[in-house]
VOFI-374137 format. One line per field, with one value per residue: residue number from 1; residue in three letters; chain; x, y, z of N, C-alpha, C in turn. Coordinates in nm, 3 decimals. Atoms other than C-alpha are relative to their C-alpha. Example, Ala and Ser with C-alpha at 12.3 -4.5 7.8 and 13.67 -1.06 7.14 Angstrom:
# VOFI-374137
k	1 | 2
r	ala | ser
c	A | A
n.px	0.089 | -0.082
n.py	-0.119 | -0.119
n.pz	0.000 | -0.006
ca.px	1.230 | 1.367
ca.py	-0.450 | -0.106
ca.pz	0.780 | 0.714
c.px	0.090 | -0.077
c.py	0.120 | 0.109
c.pz	0.000 | 0.073
END
This chain:
# VOFI-374137
k	1 | 2 | 3 | 4 | 5 | 6 | 7 | 8 | 9 | 10 | 11 | 12 | 13 | 14 | 15 | 16 | 17 | 18 | 19 | 20 | 21 | 22 | 23 | 24 | 25 | 26 | 27 | 28 | 29 | 30 | 31 | 32 | 33 | 34 | 35 | 36 | 37 | 38 | 39 | 40 | 41 | 42 | 43 | 44 | 45 | 46 | 47 | 48 | 49 | 50 | 51 | 52 | 53 | 54 | 55 | 56 | 57 | 58 | 59 | 60 | 61 | 62 | 63 | 64 | 65 | 66 | 67 | 68 | 69 | 70 | 71 | 72 | 73 | 74 | 75 | 76 | 77 | 78 | 79 | 80 | 81 | 82 | 83 | 84 | 85 | 86 | 87 | 88 | 89 | 90 | 91 | 92 | 93 | 94 | 95 | 96 | 97 | 98 | 99 | 100 | 101 | 102 | 103 | 104 | 105 | 106 | 107 | 108 | 109 | 110 | 111 | 112 | 113 | 114 | 115 | 116 | 117 | 118 | 119 | 120 | 121 | 122 | 123 | 124 | 125 | 126 | 127 | 128 | 129 | 130 | 131 | 132 | 133 | 134 | 135 | 136 | 137 | 138 | 139 | 140 | 141 | 142 | 143 | 144 | 145 | 146 | 147 | 148 | 149 | 150 | 151 | 152 | 153 | 154 | 155 | 156 | 157 | 158 | 159 | 160 | 161 | 162 | 163 | 164 | 165 | 166 | 167 | 168 | 169 | 170 | 171 | 172 | 173 | 174 | 175 | 176 | 177 | 178 | 179 | 180 | 181 | 182 | 183 | 184 | 185 | 186 | 187 | 188 | 189 | 190 | 191 | 192 | 193 | 194 | 195 | 196 | 197 | 198 | 199 | 200 | 201 | 202 | 203 | 204 | 205 | 206 | 207 | 208
r	met | arg | his | ala | leu | leu | cys | gln | gly | gln | val | asn | pro | lys | gly | gly | gly | ser | arg | arg | pro | asp | lys | arg | ser | pro | pro | gln | arg | leu | leu | val | arg | leu | ser | lys | his | leu | ile | his | asn | arg | ala | phe | phe | leu | ala | ala | cys | leu | val | ala | cys | gly | ala | arg | pro | pro | glu | ala | pro | pro | val | val | ala | ile | pro | gly | asp | ala | pro | ala | pro | val | ala | ala | ala | ala | pro | arg | asp | asp | pro | lys | pro | pro | pro | arg | ile | arg | pro | trp | val | trp | glu | thr | asp | glu | pro | arg | ala | arg | ala | arg | ala | ser | arg | glu | gly | leu | pro | leu | leu | val | his | leu | ser | ala | asp | trp | ser | ala | ala | ser | leu | met | met | ala | arg | glu | val | trp | ser | asp | pro | arg | ile | leu | leu | gln | arg | thr | pro | leu | val | ala | leu | arg | ile | asp | leu | thr | asp | gly | ser | ala | ser | pro | asp | ala | glu | leu | trp | ala | glu | arg | tyr | gly | ala | arg | val | val | pro | thr | thr | ile | val | phe | asp | ala | glu | gly | arg | glu | val | ala | arg | ile | asp | gly | ala | cys | thr | val | glu | asp | val | leu | ala | ala | ile | gly | arg | ala | ala | ala | asp | pro
c	A | A | A | A | A | A | A | A | A | A | A | A | A | A | A | A | A | A | A | A | A | A | A | A | A | A | A | A | A | A | A | A | A | A | A | A | A | A | A | A | A | A | A | A | A | A | A | A | A | A | A | A | A | A | A | A | A | A | A | A | A | A | A | A | A | A | A | A | A | A | A | A | A | A | A | A | A | A | A | A | A | A | A | A | A | A | A | A | A | A | A | A | A | A | A | A | A | A | A | A | A | A | A | A | A | A | A | A | A | A | A | A | A | A | A | A | A | A | A | A | A | A | A | A | A | A | A | A | A | A | A | A | A | A | A | A | A | A | A | A | A | A | A | A | A | A | A | A | A | A | A | A | A | A | A | A | A | A | A | A | A | A | A | A | A | A | A | A | A | A | A | A | A | A | A | A | A | A | A | A | A | A | A | A | A | A | A | A | A | A | A | A | A | A | A | A | A | A | A | A | A | A | A | A | A | A | A | A
n.px	0.083 | -0.091 | -0.067 | 0.094 | 0.015 | -0.123 | 0.004 | 0.097 | -0.045 | 0.084 | -0.067 | -0.136 | -0.088 | -0.085 | 0.081 | 0.075 | 0.140 | 0.035 | -0.004 | 0.103 | -0.037 | -0.054 | 0.092 | -0.067 | -0.029 | -0.143 | -0.089 | -0.010 | -0.089 | -0.137 | -0.044 | -0.026 | -0.126 | -0.108 | -0.018 | -0.071 | -0.139 | -0.069 | -0.015 | -0.108 | -0.125 | 0.008 | -0.107 | 0.045 | 0.112 | -0.054 | -0.073 | 0.097 | 0.057 | -0.099 | -0.007 | 0.125 | 0.004 | -0.113 | -0.086 | -0.135 | -0.042 | -0.096 | -0.140 | -0.077 | -0.103 | -0.136 | -0.071 | -0.137 | -0.078 | -0.076 | -0.108 | 0.009 | 0.138 | 0.091 | 0.045 | 0.114 | 0.072 | -0.006 | 0.100 | -0.059 | 0.026 | 0.061 | -0.091 | 0.036 | -0.085 | -0.075 | 0.028 | -0.114 | -0.037 | 0.042 | -0.111 | -0.079 | 0.032 | -0.114 | 0.046 | -0.032 | -0.117 | -0.041 | -0.141 | -0.022 | -0.118 | 0.051 | -0.082 | 0.009 | 0.132 | 0.004 | -0.086 | 0.067 | 0.111 | -0.057 | -0.065 | 0.100 | 0.107 | 0.122 | 0.050 | -0.049 | 0.097 | -0.066 | 0.095 | -0.061 | 0.087 | -0.061 | 0.067 | 0.087 | 0.116 | 0.110 | 0.036 | -0.101 | 0.027 | 0.122 | -0.033 | -0.079 | 0.087 | 0.116 | -0.026 | -0.117 | 0.013 | 0.115 | -0.043 | 0.003 | -0.127 | -0.110 | 0.001 | 0.030 | -0.076 | -0.088 | -0.133 | -0.049 | -0.089 | 0.066 | -0.098 | 0.057 | -0.090 | 0.048 | -0.016 | 0.039 | -0.078 | 0.057 | -0.091 | -0.124 | -0.095 | -0.014 | 0.032 | 0.144 | 0.037 | -0.049 | 0.087 | 0.129 | -0.020 | -0.033 | 0.120 | 0.109 | 0.104 | 0.054 | 0.070 | -0.044 | -0.088 | 0.009 | -0.030 | -0.030 | -0.029 | -0.074 | 0.001 | -0.131 | -0.091 | -0.030 | 0.094 | 0.105 | 0.130 | 0.107 | -0.039 | 0.111 | -0.034 | 0.079 | 0.044 | 0.072 | 0.056 | -0.061 | 0.039 | -0.080 | -0.136 | 0.004 | 0.023 | -0.126 | -0.090 | 0.050 | -0.041 | -0.143 | -0.016 | 0.057 | -0.069 | -0.094
n.py	-0.121 | -0.117 | -0.006 | -0.055 | -0.143 | -0.067 | -0.012 | -0.103 | -0.127 | -0.042 | 0.029 | -0.051 | 0.115 | -0.012 | 0.015 | -0.118 | 0.010 | -0.025 | -0.138 | -0.028 | 0.055 | -0.096 | 0.000 | -0.047 | 0.103 | 0.039 | -0.104 | -0.113 | 0.038 | 0.003 | -0.139 | -0.055 | 0.056 | -0.058 | -0.139 | 0.001 | 0.038 | -0.113 | -0.106 | 0.037 | -0.005 | -0.131 | -0.016 | 0.066 | -0.078 | -0.122 | 0.039 | 0.035 | -0.125 | -0.066 | 0.074 | -0.020 | -0.138 | -0.027 | -0.101 | 0.041 | -0.059 | -0.110 | 0.037 | -0.058 | -0.095 | 0.056 | -0.004 | -0.047 | 0.041 | -0.105 | 0.064 | -0.007 | -0.012 | 0.087 | -0.060 | -0.091 | -0.015 | -0.133 | -0.014 | -0.022 | -0.133 | 0.002 | -0.054 | -0.130 | -0.044 | -0.122 | -0.102 | -0.042 | -0.140 | -0.091 | -0.043 | -0.112 | -0.130 | -0.091 | -0.140 | -0.081 | -0.086 | -0.068 | -0.019 | -0.128 | 0.016 | 0.075 | 0.118 | 0.103 | 0.060 | 0.090 | 0.115 | 0.086 | 0.068 | 0.102 | 0.105 | 0.078 | 0.042 | -0.064 | -0.113 | -0.133 | -0.108 | -0.130 | -0.111 | -0.131 | -0.098 | -0.129 | -0.069 | -0.105 | 0.064 | 0.028 | 0.141 | 0.078 | -0.015 | 0.075 | 0.143 | 0.027 | -0.006 | 0.089 | 0.127 | 0.070 | 0.024 | 0.087 | 0.132 | 0.101 | -0.010 | 0.028 | 0.140 | 0.090 | 0.123 | 0.030 | -0.057 | -0.082 | -0.111 | -0.127 | -0.107 | -0.134 | -0.096 | -0.136 | -0.095 | -0.130 | -0.108 | -0.028 | -0.040 | -0.056 | 0.108 | 0.091 | 0.137 | 0.019 | 0.016 | 0.130 | 0.104 | -0.006 | 0.050 | 0.143 | 0.079 | -0.044 | -0.064 | -0.119 | -0.073 | 0.029 | 0.117 | 0.114 | 0.125 | 0.106 | 0.129 | 0.095 | 0.135 | 0.047 | 0.005 | -0.136 | -0.046 | -0.088 | 0.066 | -0.095 | -0.141 | -0.086 | -0.143 | -0.086 | 0.056 | 0.126 | 0.048 | 0.120 | 0.113 | -0.004 | 0.046 | 0.142 | 0.070 | -0.001 | 0.095 | 0.132 | 0.039 | 0.034 | 0.127 | 0.108 | 0.008 | 0.114
n.pz	0.000 | -0.005 | 0.129 | 0.098 | -0.027 | 0.044 | 0.146 | 0.037 | -0.052 | -0.111 | -0.126 | -0.007 | -0.009 | -0.118 | -0.119 | -0.039 | 0.037 | 0.140 | 0.049 | 0.100 | 0.132 | 0.099 | 0.114 | 0.123 | 0.098 | -0.001 | 0.056 | -0.091 | -0.111 | 0.054 | 0.016 | -0.134 | -0.048 | 0.080 | -0.042 | -0.128 | 0.025 | 0.062 | -0.099 | -0.090 | 0.076 | 0.063 | 0.100 | 0.122 | 0.054 | 0.064 | 0.121 | 0.102 | 0.052 | 0.087 | 0.126 | 0.074 | 0.052 | 0.088 | -0.061 | -0.033 | -0.129 | 0.018 | -0.001 | -0.110 | 0.045 | -0.001 | -0.126 | 0.012 | -0.116 | -0.066 | -0.076 | -0.145 | -0.045 | 0.074 | 0.126 | -0.013 | 0.127 | 0.061 | 0.106 | 0.131 | 0.054 | 0.134 | 0.101 | 0.056 | 0.110 | -0.029 | 0.101 | 0.081 | -0.028 | 0.106 | 0.087 | -0.051 | 0.058 | 0.004 | -0.005 | 0.117 | -0.024 | 0.122 | 0.038 | 0.067 | 0.086 | 0.116 | 0.034 | -0.103 | 0.007 | 0.115 | -0.027 | -0.097 | 0.067 | 0.089 | -0.080 | -0.073 | 0.089 | -0.046 | 0.080 | -0.037 | 0.015 | 0.008 | -0.016 | 0.020 | -0.063 | -0.030 | -0.110 | 0.053 | 0.066 | -0.092 | 0.014 | -0.073 | -0.143 | -0.030 | -0.002 | -0.120 | -0.118 | 0.005 | 0.067 | -0.050 | -0.144 | -0.025 | -0.049 | 0.106 | 0.072 | -0.093 | -0.040 | 0.112 | -0.018 | 0.111 | -0.020 | 0.111 | -0.033 | 0.030 | 0.023 | 0.015 | 0.065 | -0.031 | 0.110 | -0.054 | 0.060 | 0.131 | 0.108 | -0.054 | -0.025 | 0.115 | -0.040 | 0.006 | 0.140 | 0.047 | -0.054 | 0.070 | 0.137 | -0.003 | -0.028 | 0.086 | -0.080 | 0.063 | -0.105 | -0.136 | -0.016 | 0.089 | -0.069 | 0.097 | -0.064 | 0.082 | -0.057 | -0.047 | 0.115 | 0.043 | 0.102 | -0.050 | 0.007 | -0.035 | -0.009 | -0.044 | 0.014 | -0.087 | -0.128 | 0.009 | -0.126 | -0.056 | 0.084 | 0.123 | -0.032 | -0.028 | 0.125 | 0.073 | -0.066 | 0.029 | 0.135 | -0.003 | -0.069 | 0.080 | 0.129 | -0.003
ca.px	0.000 | 0.280 | 0.460 | 0.148 | 0.110 | 0.476 | 0.426 | 0.123 | 0.321 | 0.086 | 0.336 | 0.660 | 0.941 | 1.141 | 0.860 | 0.629 | 0.305 | 0.124 | 0.148 | -0.086 | -0.095 | 0.110 | -0.144 | 0.119 | 0.178 | 0.506 | 0.649 | 0.566 | 0.736 | 1.042 | 1.058 | 1.040 | 1.323 | 1.535 | 1.475 | 1.581 | 1.894 | 1.982 | 1.922 | 2.160 | 2.419 | 2.436 | 2.766 | 2.624 | 2.311 | 2.510 | 2.738 | 2.436 | 2.289 | 2.613 | 2.631 | 2.265 | 2.308 | 2.631 | 2.812 | 3.182 | 3.328 | 3.528 | 3.898 | 4.137 | 4.370 | 4.736 | 4.964 | 5.294 | 5.558 | 5.705 | 6.049 | 6.033 | 5.657 | 5.356 | 5.239 | 4.996 | 4.720 | 4.752 | 4.468 | 4.552 | 4.584 | 4.368 | 4.572 | 4.577 | 4.714 | 4.990 | 4.893 | 5.116 | 5.315 | 5.184 | 5.386 | 5.662 | 5.578 | 5.857 | 5.806 | 5.807 | 6.147 | 6.244 | 6.582 | 6.729 | 7.045 | 6.946 | 7.251 | 7.230 | 6.853 | 6.890 | 7.178 | 6.977 | 6.672 | 6.891 | 7.081 | 6.771 | 6.551 | 6.288 | 6.060 | 6.163 | 5.922 | 6.049 | 5.865 | 5.972 | 5.834 | 5.903 | 5.826 | 5.669 | 5.419 | 5.083 | 5.012 | 5.342 | 5.258 | 4.911 | 5.055 | 5.309 | 5.030 | 4.752 | 4.912 | 5.264 | 5.164 | 4.861 | 4.887 | 4.792 | 5.107 | 5.333 | 5.228 | 5.176 | 5.314 | 5.498 | 5.874 | 6.021 | 6.269 | 6.119 | 6.323 | 6.231 | 6.392 | 6.362 | 6.306 | 6.255 | 6.536 | 6.366 | 6.533 | 6.792 | 6.951 | 7.094 | 7.050 | 6.675 | 6.651 | 6.863 | 6.644 | 6.327 | 6.472 | 6.606 | 6.269 | 6.061 | 5.876 | 5.652 | 5.463 | 5.537 | 5.479 | 5.545 | 5.543 | 5.700 | 5.714 | 5.968 | 5.955 | 6.243 | 6.392 | 6.401 | 6.106 | 5.860 | 5.519 | 5.328 | 5.348 | 5.127 | 5.150 | 5.038 | 4.863 | 4.719 | 4.542 | 4.647 | 4.455 | 4.645 | 4.981 | 4.882 | 4.754 | 5.084 | 5.281 | 5.057 | 5.135 | 5.508 | 5.470 | 5.259 | 5.484 | 5.673
ca.py	0.000 | 0.246 | 0.157 | 0.239 | 0.575 | 0.661 | 0.595 | 0.828 | 1.103 | 1.105 | 0.985 | 1.156 | 0.906 | 1.041 | 0.980 | 1.219 | 1.093 | 1.167 | 1.484 | 1.658 | 1.496 | 1.674 | 1.774 | 1.906 | 1.715 | 1.527 | 1.795 | 2.066 | 1.875 | 1.821 | 2.194 | 2.282 | 2.042 | 2.177 | 2.539 | 2.457 | 2.291 | 2.596 | 2.839 | 2.647 | 2.645 | 3.019 | 3.003 | 2.753 | 2.964 | 3.284 | 3.102 | 2.964 | 3.314 | 3.453 | 3.177 | 3.222 | 3.599 | 3.568 | 3.793 | 3.780 | 3.827 | 4.150 | 4.119 | 4.176 | 4.478 | 4.408 | 4.343 | 4.528 | 4.379 | 4.625 | 4.528 | 4.442 | 4.447 | 4.255 | 4.304 | 4.593 | 4.602 | 4.894 | 5.013 | 4.997 | 5.339 | 5.407 | 5.454 | 5.805 | 5.961 | 6.214 | 6.540 | 6.645 | 6.960 | 7.262 | 7.378 | 7.620 | 7.985 | 8.215 | 8.577 | 8.834 | 9.006 | 9.265 | 9.247 | 9.577 | 9.448 | 9.340 | 9.119 | 8.943 | 8.887 | 8.738 | 8.518 | 8.388 | 8.312 | 8.124 | 7.935 | 7.825 | 7.774 | 8.026 | 8.270 | 8.636 | 8.924 | 9.269 | 9.582 | 9.922 | 10.208 | 10.568 | 10.785 | 11.054 | 10.800 | 10.799 | 10.453 | 10.322 | 10.463 | 10.310 | 9.966 | 9.992 | 10.069 | 9.837 | 9.559 | 9.477 | 9.500 | 9.275 | 8.946 | 8.747 | 8.875 | 8.857 | 8.498 | 8.360 | 8.007 | 8.020 | 8.057 | 8.334 | 8.621 | 8.972 | 9.261 | 9.627 | 9.883 | 10.248 | 10.496 | 10.798 | 11.004 | 10.978 | 11.158 | 11.311 | 10.969 | 10.770 | 10.450 | 10.503 | 10.546 | 10.236 | 10.028 | 10.149 | 10.076 | 9.737 | 9.615 | 9.800 | 9.999 | 10.256 | 10.355 | 10.365 | 10.137 | 9.828 | 9.473 | 9.186 | 8.817 | 8.572 | 8.195 | 7.983 | 7.966 | 8.346 | 8.372 | 8.657 | 8.512 | 8.817 | 9.196 | 9.450 | 9.814 | 10.065 | 10.001 | 9.657 | 9.461 | 9.178 | 8.936 | 9.053 | 8.993 | 8.650 | 8.548 | 8.652 | 8.456 | 8.156 | 8.162 | 8.160 | 7.868 | 7.667 | 7.735 | 7.410
ca.pz	0.000 | 0.092 | -0.228 | -0.429 | -0.252 | -0.318 | -0.687 | -0.688 | -0.503 | -0.199 | 0.066 | 0.170 | 0.101 | 0.402 | 0.640 | 0.811 | 0.676 | 0.358 | 0.149 | -0.089 | -0.431 | -0.704 | -0.969 | -1.214 | -1.529 | -1.574 | -1.812 | -1.558 | -1.278 | -1.501 | -1.576 | -1.203 | -1.119 | -1.407 | -1.294 | -0.938 | -1.072 | -1.287 | -1.001 | -0.778 | -1.053 | -1.129 | -1.312 | -1.556 | -1.595 | -1.672 | -1.916 | -2.096 | -2.123 | -2.266 | -2.524 | -2.615 | -2.659 | -2.855 | -2.606 | -2.528 | -2.180 | -2.137 | -2.210 | -1.924 | -1.953 | -2.036 | -1.743 | -1.708 | -1.478 | -1.230 | -1.093 | -0.724 | -0.711 | -0.829 | -1.188 | -1.220 | -1.485 | -1.722 | -1.940 | -2.309 | -2.469 | -2.773 | -3.091 | -3.230 | -3.542 | -3.491 | -3.660 | -3.945 | -3.884 | -4.074 | -4.374 | -4.293 | -4.351 | -4.462 | -4.360 | -4.637 | -4.648 | -4.908 | -5.077 | -5.196 | -5.368 | -5.720 | -5.804 | -5.468 | -5.503 | -5.849 | -5.737 | -5.442 | -5.657 | -5.905 | -5.635 | -5.442 | -5.748 | -5.632 | -5.814 | -5.811 | -5.750 | -5.853 | -5.736 | -5.871 | -5.663 | -5.562 | -5.262 | -5.483 | -5.626 | -5.447 | -5.587 | -5.445 | -5.101 | -5.119 | -5.202 | -4.921 | -4.678 | -4.799 | -5.002 | -4.885 | -4.517 | -4.559 | -4.360 | -4.670 | -4.836 | -4.531 | -4.455 | -4.804 | -4.836 | -5.169 | -5.114 | -5.329 | -5.335 | -5.317 | -5.459 | -5.417 | -5.647 | -5.540 | -5.824 | -5.597 | -5.755 | -6.093 | -6.381 | -6.147 | -6.097 | -6.390 | -6.185 | -6.162 | -6.538 | -6.595 | -6.366 | -6.532 | -6.875 | -6.775 | -6.646 | -6.904 | -6.639 | -6.810 | -6.494 | -6.124 | -5.949 | -6.160 | -6.027 | -6.221 | -6.127 | -6.272 | -6.231 | -6.099 | -6.450 | -6.482 | -6.725 | -6.678 | -6.596 | -6.469 | -6.497 | -6.318 | -6.426 | -6.166 | -5.838 | -5.772 | -5.501 | -5.273 | -5.491 | -5.801 | -5.632 | -5.500 | -5.842 | -6.001 | -5.740 | -5.799 | -6.172 | -6.095 | -5.855 | -6.102 | -6.400 | -6.486
c.px	0.087 | 0.073 | -0.090 | -0.018 | 0.123 | -0.001 | -0.097 | 0.039 | -0.079 | 0.065 | 0.140 | 0.094 | 0.088 | -0.080 | -0.077 | -0.142 | -0.023 | 0.011 | -0.104 | 0.043 | 0.046 | -0.085 | 0.065 | 0.028 | 0.147 | 0.090 | 0.017 | 0.094 | 0.145 | 0.057 | 0.034 | 0.133 | 0.120 | 0.028 | 0.074 | 0.147 | 0.079 | 0.021 | 0.115 | 0.136 | 0.001 | 0.106 | -0.040 | -0.112 | 0.049 | 0.076 | -0.095 | -0.064 | 0.096 | 0.010 | -0.125 | -0.007 | 0.116 | 0.096 | 0.136 | 0.038 | 0.101 | 0.143 | 0.072 | 0.102 | 0.137 | 0.066 | 0.144 | 0.074 | 0.080 | 0.108 | -0.020 | -0.140 | -0.087 | -0.041 | -0.125 | -0.071 | 0.003 | -0.101 | 0.068 | -0.040 | -0.057 | 0.097 | -0.050 | 0.100 | 0.070 | -0.029 | 0.126 | 0.034 | -0.044 | 0.117 | 0.068 | -0.036 | 0.123 | -0.051 | 0.048 | 0.113 | 0.042 | 0.152 | 0.012 | 0.124 | -0.039 | 0.089 | -0.011 | -0.136 | -0.011 | 0.085 | -0.066 | -0.115 | 0.051 | 0.058 | -0.102 | -0.115 | -0.135 | -0.047 | 0.054 | -0.110 | 0.076 | -0.106 | 0.077 | -0.096 | 0.078 | -0.080 | -0.095 | -0.125 | -0.107 | -0.041 | 0.100 | -0.024 | -0.125 | 0.030 | 0.084 | -0.087 | -0.106 | 0.028 | 0.116 | -0.003 | -0.118 | 0.048 | -0.003 | 0.126 | 0.115 | 0.011 | -0.036 | 0.103 | 0.095 | 0.138 | 0.045 | 0.098 | -0.070 | 0.105 | -0.074 | 0.108 | -0.059 | 0.032 | -0.031 | 0.074 | -0.047 | 0.106 | 0.130 | 0.104 | 0.008 | -0.034 | -0.150 | -0.045 | 0.046 | -0.089 | -0.133 | 0.013 | 0.024 | -0.125 | -0.121 | -0.113 | -0.044 | -0.075 | 0.059 | -0.125 | -0.021 | 0.044 | 0.015 | 0.034 | 0.067 | -0.007 | 0.142 | 0.103 | 0.034 | -0.092 | -0.106 | -0.135 | -0.114 | 0.059 | -0.124 | 0.049 | -0.092 | -0.039 | -0.079 | -0.047 | 0.078 | -0.031 | 0.080 | 0.141 | 0.001 | -0.023 | 0.127 | 0.099 | -0.043 | 0.037 | 0.147 | 0.022 | -0.050 | 0.072 | 0.102 | 0.142
c.py	0.126 | 0.019 | 0.061 | 0.148 | 0.079 | 0.021 | 0.108 | 0.136 | 0.049 | -0.024 | 0.053 | -0.117 | 0.006 | -0.018 | 0.124 | -0.002 | 0.032 | 0.147 | 0.016 | -0.053 | 0.112 | -0.010 | 0.049 | -0.118 | -0.036 | 0.104 | 0.120 | -0.032 | -0.004 | 0.141 | 0.063 | -0.052 | 0.058 | 0.144 | 0.007 | -0.034 | 0.117 | 0.113 | -0.029 | 0.006 | 0.131 | 0.020 | -0.064 | 0.079 | 0.125 | -0.035 | -0.035 | 0.124 | 0.070 | -0.069 | 0.024 | 0.138 | 0.031 | 0.102 | -0.060 | 0.062 | 0.109 | -0.049 | 0.070 | 0.097 | -0.063 | 0.021 | 0.037 | -0.038 | 0.116 | -0.065 | 0.019 | 0.009 | -0.091 | 0.068 | 0.084 | 0.010 | 0.143 | 0.004 | 0.030 | 0.135 | -0.011 | 0.059 | 0.132 | 0.039 | 0.129 | 0.103 | 0.040 | 0.145 | 0.090 | 0.040 | 0.123 | 0.128 | 0.090 | 0.144 | 0.077 | 0.098 | 0.060 | -0.002 | 0.135 | -0.003 | -0.091 | -0.117 | -0.111 | -0.070 | -0.098 | -0.124 | -0.098 | -0.077 | -0.111 | -0.116 | -0.090 | -0.048 | 0.057 | 0.105 | 0.132 | 0.101 | 0.132 | 0.109 | 0.130 | 0.106 | 0.128 | 0.069 | 0.109 | -0.056 | -0.033 | -0.148 | -0.090 | 0.006 | -0.079 | -0.149 | -0.036 | -0.007 | -0.109 | -0.138 | -0.075 | -0.024 | -0.091 | -0.138 | -0.108 | 0.002 | -0.042 | -0.148 | -0.094 | -0.114 | -0.034 | 0.061 | 0.076 | 0.103 | 0.128 | 0.110 | 0.132 | 0.093 | 0.139 | 0.094 | 0.142 | 0.114 | 0.036 | 0.036 | 0.058 | -0.107 | -0.091 | -0.143 | -0.028 | -0.020 | -0.135 | -0.114 | -0.002 | -0.056 | -0.150 | -0.085 | 0.046 | 0.065 | 0.130 | 0.087 | -0.042 | -0.003 | -0.103 | -0.123 | -0.111 | -0.127 | -0.091 | -0.138 | -0.041 | -0.008 | 0.139 | 0.053 | 0.088 | -0.068 | 0.095 | 0.139 | 0.082 | 0.144 | 0.083 | -0.072 | -0.128 | -0.041 | -0.121 | -0.121 | -0.004 | -0.054 | -0.151 | -0.082 | -0.007 | -0.097 | -0.144 | -0.047 | -0.037 | -0.135 | -0.117 | -0.018 | -0.114 | 0.043
c.pz	0.000 | -0.131 | -0.106 | 0.021 | -0.040 | -0.150 | -0.043 | 0.054 | 0.116 | 0.135 | -0.009 | 0.016 | 0.122 | 0.127 | 0.029 | -0.049 | -0.146 | -0.033 | -0.108 | -0.136 | -0.095 | -0.126 | -0.129 | -0.092 | 0.005 | -0.068 | 0.092 | 0.115 | -0.045 | -0.015 | 0.134 | 0.052 | -0.075 | 0.041 | 0.132 | -0.019 | -0.059 | 0.099 | 0.094 | -0.071 | -0.081 | -0.108 | -0.131 | -0.067 | -0.073 | -0.127 | -0.112 | -0.061 | -0.093 | -0.134 | -0.083 | -0.062 | -0.093 | 0.056 | 0.031 | 0.133 | -0.023 | 0.011 | 0.114 | -0.055 | 0.002 | 0.134 | -0.025 | 0.127 | 0.053 | 0.083 | 0.149 | 0.052 | -0.085 | -0.129 | 0.021 | -0.133 | -0.047 | -0.113 | -0.132 | -0.053 | -0.141 | -0.101 | -0.055 | -0.107 | 0.038 | -0.108 | -0.075 | 0.030 | -0.114 | -0.087 | 0.054 | -0.074 | 0.006 | 0.004 | -0.122 | 0.035 | -0.134 | -0.013 | -0.070 | -0.090 | -0.116 | -0.037 | 0.105 | -0.003 | -0.116 | 0.023 | 0.097 | -0.066 | -0.091 | 0.080 | 0.068 | -0.089 | 0.037 | -0.100 | 0.053 | -0.027 | 0.007 | 0.007 | -0.011 | 0.050 | 0.026 | 0.109 | -0.050 | -0.068 | 0.103 | -0.007 | 0.073 | 0.150 | 0.040 | 0.008 | 0.123 | 0.124 | 0.000 | -0.059 | 0.065 | 0.151 | 0.034 | 0.048 | -0.107 | -0.085 | 0.091 | 0.034 | -0.114 | -0.002 | -0.114 | 0.025 | -0.125 | 0.053 | -0.044 | -0.007 | -0.019 | -0.057 | 0.016 | -0.116 | 0.045 | -0.068 | -0.140 | -0.103 | 0.052 | 0.026 | -0.123 | 0.037 | -0.011 | -0.144 | -0.054 | 0.051 | -0.073 | -0.142 | 0.000 | 0.018 | -0.081 | 0.076 | -0.066 | 0.101 | 0.134 | 0.088 | -0.110 | 0.078 | -0.103 | 0.079 | -0.103 | 0.066 | 0.038 | -0.112 | -0.052 | -0.108 | 0.064 | -0.019 | 0.033 | 0.010 | 0.036 | -0.006 | 0.088 | 0.129 | -0.023 | 0.139 | 0.051 | -0.088 | -0.129 | 0.026 | 0.026 | -0.126 | -0.082 | 0.062 | -0.028 | -0.140 | -0.004 | 0.066 | -0.084 | -0.132 | 0.004 | -0.033
END
């Protein structure tokens, strides 16, 4: 009789009398036992969840050995690209010695800018004030040699006439740009703007 009651789940196998009959179906009872087993084995339960979700456990930081002490974990530094240094800017410096300026331009393979001006020329004074002192000119990035020729003495000085004749200056001021090979690539008669000068320098730099 006791054996029959045990089979029906109505008697406690450890003693203590009868117990209420288990009305759950066999699959339900199996699920309850499996749940209790998984709860008691939390590590297995968490590992199963990680595998089911396709997750990966976090990687440990690299370990750096310190002499005389225990290894200390060090967080890996994120790679970063070193910024490239900006191109070098040569400040605008006027040469006043024509042979030396030409020799330097030839030796270094640089364009040559020649500006013929005079103190009595209002256009020359305007360019000195508004063009040659402009930051876009002073900090322009094309390396070149800048030569200023003073024609202030005018007809009273034979040198001024020779310079004007040599460079074909018909008006004052006159600005001429030569490329690195000594070829004239731009000529500006009279007053001009910053944009005009930069465009002339750009033609010298782009000239093959």
